[in-house]
C-alpha positions as CSV (number, residue, x, y, z in Angstrom):
1,X,0.0,0.0,0.0
2,X,2.9,2.3,0.6
3,X,3.8,2.2,-3.1
4,X,0.3,3.4,-4.0
5,X,0.7,6.4,-1.7
6,X,4.2,7.2,-3.2
7,X,2.8,6.9,-6.7
8,X,0.3,9.7,-5.8
9,X,3.1,12.2,-5.0
10,X,4.8,14.7,-7.2
11,X,7.9,16.8,-6.6
12,X,7.0,20.2,-5.2
13,X,9.8,21.8,-7.2
14,X,9.4,20.3,-10.7
15,X,6.1,18.4,-10.4
16,X,7.6,15.2,-11.7
17,X,6.9,11.9,-9.8
18,X,8.7,11.0,-6.6
19,X,10.1,7.6,-5.7
20,X,10.9,6.3,-2.2
21,X,14.5,5.3,-1.7
22,X,15.1,2.9,1.2
23,X,18.2,1.9,3.0
24,X,20.2,3.5,5.8
25,X,18.4,6.8,5.1
26,X,15.0,7.0,3.4
27,X,14.4,9.7,0.9
28,X,11.8,10.8,-1.7
29,X,13.6,11.7,-4.9
30,X,12.4,12.7,-8.4
31,X,14.1,11.8,-11.7
32,X,15.7,15.3,-11.9
33,X,17.4,14.7,-8.6
34,X,15.4,16.8,-6.2
35,X,15.6,14.9,-2.9
36,X,13.8,15.1,0.5
37,X,15.3,13.0,3.3
38,X,13.1,11.5,6.0
39,X,13.5,13.0,9.4
40,X,14.7,10.6,12.0
41,X,11.2,10.5,13.4
42,X,9.9,9.2,10.0
43,X,8.2,12.2,8.4
44,X,9.3,14.1,5.2
45,X,9.6,17.9,5.0
46,X,8.7,18.9,1.5
47,X,8.5,22.7,2.1
48,X,10.8,24.7,-0.2
49,X,11.8,28.3,-0.4
50,X,10.6,30.3,2.6
51,X,8.5,27.5,3.9
52,X,5.3,28.7,5.3
53,X,4.1,32.0,6.9
54,X,1.5,30.2,9.1
55,X,2.1,29.4,12.7
56,X,2.5,25.7,13.3
57,X,1.3,23.9,16.4
58,X,4.0,23.7,19.1
59,X,5.3,20.5,20.7
60,X,3.2,21.3,23.8
61,X,0.1,21.7,21.7
62,X,0.8,18.4,19.9
63,X,1.3,16.6,23.2
64,X,-2.0,18.0,24.6
65,X,-3.9,16.8,21.5
66,X,-2.3,13.4,21.4
67,X,-3.0,12.9,25.1
68,X,-6.7,14.1,24.9
69,X,-7.5,12.0,21.8
70,X,-5.6,8.9,23.0
71,X,-7.8,9.0,26.1
72,X,-10.8,8.3,23.9
73,X,-12.8,11.4,24.5
74,X,-13.6,11.8,20.8
75,X,-13.8,8.1,19.9
76,X,-17.4,8.6,18.6
77,X,-16.2,11.2,16.2
78,X,-13.3,9.0,14.9
79,X,-15.8,6.2,14.4
80,X,-18.3,8.4,12.5
81,X,-15.4,9.6,10.3
82,X,-14.4,6.1,9.6
83,X,-17.9,5.1,8.6
84,X,-18.1,8.0,6.1
85,X,-14.6,7.3,4.7
86,X,-15.1,3.5,4.2
87,X,-17.2,3.5,1.1
88,X,-14.6,5.5,-0.8
89,X,-11.8,3.2,0.2
90,X,-13.1,-0.2,-1.0
91,X,-11.3,-0.4,-4.3
92,X,-7.9,-2.0,-4.6
93,X,-5.2,0.6,-4.4
94,X,-7.4,3.3,-2.8
95,X,-5.5,6.3,-1.4
96,X,-6.6,8.3,1.6
97,X,-5.3,11.8,2.1
98,X,-5.7,13.3,5.6
99,X,-5.1,17.1,5.2
100,X,-4.2,18.7,8.6
101,X,-3.5,15.2,10.0
102,X,-2.0,16.6,13.2
103,X,-1.0,13.8,15.5
104,X,-2.6,11.2,13.3
105,X,-5.2,10.0,15.7
106,X,-8.2,10.3,13.4
107,X,-6.3,8.8,10.5
108,X,-5.4,5.9,12.7
109,X,-9.0,5.3,13.4
110,X,-9.9,5.3,9.7
111,X,-7.1,2.9,8.8
112,X,-8.1,0.5,11.5
113,X,-11.5,0.3,9.9
114,X,-10.4,0.5,6.2
115,X,-6.7,-0.3,5.6
116,X,-5.6,1.8,2.6
117,X,-2.6,3.6,1.3
118,X,-2.4,6.9,3.2
119,X,-0.8,10.3,3.1
120,X,-1.0,12.7,6.1
121,X,-0.1,16.4,5.7
122,X,0.5,19.1,8.3
123,X,2.6,22.2,8.8
124,X,3.7,21.1,12.3
125,X,6.7,18.9,12.5
126,X,6.0,18.4,16.2
127,X,2.6,17.0,15.4
128,X,4.0,14.8,12.6
129,X,6.6,13.3,14.9
130,X,3.7,11.8,16.8
131,X,1.8,11.0,13.6
132,X,4.7,9.1,12.2
133,X,4.9,6.9,15.3
134,X,1.2,6.2,15.3
135,X,1.0,5.6,11.5
136,X,4.4,4.3,10.4
137,X,3.1,3.1,7.1
138,X,1.6,6.5,6.2
139,X,3.6,9.1,4.2
140,X,3.6,11.9,6.7
141,X,4.5,15.2,5.0
142,X,5.2,18.7,6.2
143,X,3.4,21.0,3.8
144,X,1.3,24.1,3.7
145,X,-2.2,23.3,2.4
146,X,-2.5,26.8,0.9
147,X,0.2,26.0,-1.6
148,X,-0.4,23.6,-4.6
149,X,-0.4,20.1,-3.0
150,X,2.5,17.8,-3.8
151,X,0.1,15.3,-5.2
152,X,-0.7,14.2,-8.8
153,X,-4.0,15.1,-10.3
154,X,-6.7,12.5,-9.8
155,X,-4.8,10.1,-7.6
156,X,-6.7,10.3,-4.3
157,X,-10.0,8.5,-3.4
158,X,-10.9,10.2,-0.1
159,X,-9.8,13.5,1.5
160,X,-10.4,14.0,5.2
161,X,-10.2,17.5,6.9
162,X,-10.8,17.6,10.6
163,X,-10.7,21.1,12.1
164,X,-8.1,22.1,9.5
165,X,-7.9,24.7,6.7
166,X,-9.4,23.8,3.4
167,X,-8.2,24.3,-0.2
168,X,-11.2,23.2,-2.3
169,X,-9.6,23.8,-5.6
170,X,-6.6,21.6,-4.8
171,X,-8.7,18.9,-3.1
172,X,-10.9,18.7,-6.2
173,X,-7.8,18.5,-8.4
174,X,-6.2,15.6,-6.5
175,X,-9.4,13.6,-6.0
176,X,-10.4,11.0,-8.6
177,X,-13.8,11.6,-10.4
178,X,-16.4,10.4,-7.9
179,X,-14.0,10.8,-5.0
180,X,-15.2,12.2,-1.6
181,X,-14.0,14.9,0.7
182,X,-15.2,14.6,4.3
183,X,-15.0,17.8,6.4
184,X,-15.4,18.0,10.1
185,X,-16.3,21.4,11.6
186,X,-17.6,22.6,15.0
187,X,-21.2,23.7,15.4
188,X,-22.5,26.7,17.4
189,X,-22.4,25.8,21.1
190,X,-19.3,23.6,20.7
191,X,-17.6,23.4,24.1
192,X,-19.5,26.4,25.3
193,X,-18.9,25.8,28.9
194,X,-15.1,25.5,28.5
195,X,-15.1,28.5,26.1
196,X,-16.6,30.6,28.8
197,X,-14.0,29.6,31.3
198,X,-10.9,29.8,29.1
199,X,-11.6,32.5,26.6
200,X,-11.7,30.1,23.6
201,X,-13.4,31.6,20.5
202,X,-17.0,30.8,20.1
203,X,-18.3,29.3,16.9
204,X,-20.1,31.7,14.7
205,X,-23.5,31.1,13.2
206,X,-23.7,30.2,9.5
207,X,-20.5,28.1,9.5
208,X,-22.1,25.2,7.6
209,X,-23.5,27.6,5.0
210,X,-20.0,29.2,4.4
211,X,-18.5,25.7,4.1
212,X,-21.0,24.7,1.5
213,X,-20.4,27.9,-0.4
214,X,-16.6,27.6,-0.3
215,X,-16.8,24.0,-1.6
216,X,-19.7,24.4,-4.0
217,X,-17.7,25.5,-7.0
218,X,-15.8,22.2,-7.1
219,X,-17.9,19.7,-5.2
220,X,-21.4,18.3,-4.9
221,X,-22.9,18.2,-1.4
222,X,-23.6,14.5,-0.7
223,X,-24.7,14.5,2.9
224,X,-24.2,15.9,6.4
225,X,-24.4,14.5,9.9
226,X,-24.5,16.1,13.3
227,X,-22.8,14.5,16.3
228,X,-22.9,15.6,19.9
229,X,-20.5,14.1,22.5
230,X,-21.2,14.8,26.2
231,X,-17.9,15.2,28.1
232,X,-17.1,15.3,31.8
233,X,-13.5,16.4,32.2
234,X,-11.2,17.1,35.0
235,X,-9.2,20.4,35.1
236,X,-6.2,19.0,33.3
237,X,-8.3,17.4,30.5
238,X,-10.2,20.6,30.0
239,X,-7.0,22.6,29.8
240,X,-5.6,20.1,27.2
241,X,-8.8,20.4,25.2
242,X,-8.5,24.2,25.1
243,X,-4.8,24.2,24.6
244,X,-4.7,21.8,21.7
245,X,-6.8,24.2,19.5
246,X,-6.2,27.8,18.3
247,X,-6.0,29.0,21.9
248,X,-2.7,27.3,22.2
249,X,-1.1,29.8,19.9
250,X,-1.7,32.7,22.3
251,X,-2.1,31.1,25.8
252,X,0.1,28.7,27.6
253,X,-1.2,25.6,29.3
254,X,-0.6,26.9,32.8
255,X,-2.7,30.0,32.1
256,X,-5.5,27.7,31.0
257,X,-5.1,25.6,34.1
258,X,-5.2,28.7,36.3
259,X,-8.5,29.8,34.6
260,X,-10.0,26.4,35.4
261,X,-8.6,26.2,39.0
262,X,-11.1,25.0,41.6
263,X,-13.9,24.5,39.0
264,X,-13.9,20.7,39.6
265,X,-15.2,18.4,36.9
266,X,-16.3,20.4,33.8
267,X,-19.3,19.2,31.9
268,X,-19.6,20.3,28.3
269,X,-20.8,19.1,24.9
270,X,-18.7,18.8,21.8
271,X,-20.9,19.6,18.7
272,X,-19.7,18.6,15.3
273,X,-20.8,18.6,11.7
274,X,-19.5,15.9,9.4
275,X,-20.1,17.0,5.8
276,X,-19.5,14.8,2.7
277,X,-18.7,16.3,-0.6
278,X,-18.1,14.4,-3.9
279,X,-16.4,15.3,-7.1
280,X,-18.4,14.8,-10.3
281,X,-18.1,11.2,-11.7
282,X,-16.7,10.3,-15.1
283,X,-19.0,11.3,-17.9
284,X,-21.3,8.4,-18.8
C-alpha cells in the first residue's frame, strides 16, 4: 500500500513523480534529482523556499492533542469519520489523504477500519513526529495546504479534513472523479462551557453555509451528519482540550489551568458537523 501512496506524490519543485529510496536513510527523490530526506522521526519535510508563513502547532500543543485524543474522548467522532470514509476506500489501491493530520489519531481510526494507502499532511513537525509513530506506514508530510499540493491530479480517493484549513480547488484536483471529501467542523455551542472559562473563541452562526459555499464550486454536497458528544473532564483534561486548539497559539497551558482552577469536573458538549462532498463522476 505504501507504493500506492508514493505513486500519488509529485515533486514540489518540478512536479515530476517521486520515488521512495530505502536503505540506511529513506528519501523521496524525483528523476531530476530533487531529494527530500526523511527526518529521524519518520516524516518528510517537502517545504521549499521560505517554507510557510503560518504558525505551526507547538510541541506542547501536539502533546496535549495526542493525550486528549488517545484518552478516547472523541472516539465517537473518529468512528463516525471512519464510517463515512469507508465507502470511498473499498477499491484495490485506494489512497486516503488526511489534510491537517495533526498527531494522526483520526487517520489511525480510519485505517483500523479500512486499511488503505495513506498520506498525512500538516505544517507542524511536532505533530508529525507523533503521527509518524502512530501511523508508520503512512507518508507523513510537512506542507502548507494553501500551496499547490505535492500530489498528482486524480490520484486520491478520499480526502479528510478535521478542524483544519481547506483548499477546495486543490482537493478537487487531486481527487479522482467520484471521490469524496469529508470535512469536520464545530457547530455553534461547541464546548460552550469550556469556552466561557478559558476564553476560547465561540463558533459563529452560519459556518455550515459558508463551508458549502466555499466547496460548492468544485464539489457536490452528498450529505451531512451532526454529532454531539457529552464530556465530563477534570481540570487537566479541560486545559488540554482548550490548549490543543487555536487558543494554544496565544495562551500557555498553565494559564488555562489557572483559569480552570477549583472548578472541579467540567461538563460540556462537543458539537460537530460531518459533511461529505463528492467530485463529479466520469461522464457516462
